[in-house]
C-alpha positions, 0 to 999 in steps of 0.5 A: 499499499502506498502511503500519503508521503509516498504519493507526494514523493511520486507526485514531486518526482513526476511533476515536470516530466513530459508525457513519454517520460511520465509513461515510463516512470509510471511503468517502472513504478507499477502505476497509471497516469490517471492515479497520479492525476487523482492523487494531485486532485486530492492533494489540492483539495485537502491541502489548501492553506490559502483556502482555510486562511481565506476562510478565517480571515472572511470570519474575522471580517464578518465578526468585525462587521457585526461588531461595527454594525452593533456599535453603529446601532448603539450610537444611532440610538444614543444620538436619537435620544439626545436629539429628542432630549434637546428638542424637549428641553427646547420646548420646555424653555419655550414654555417657560419663556411664554409664562413669564411674559 
């Protein structure tokens, strides 16, 4: 049985070979070209560090975005409350000024 490290070594050795040399290499090792292609696909699917890095970065950006949206909602509520209080204060002052006259 061929181990994962053996498969990787075979893929490394055969990577730059042309069709003729690859066929001879496969005969020597007792393999088929389609096996090498399958192994390469498997390695590319499983061993993609950029993919996991991109997922982590995307998750970080999503969490930052959620935090910023939450902070924005909080600040908008505080601003609306402050504006309401300011309007009420002005109305109250206007009522007091009206009573003095």
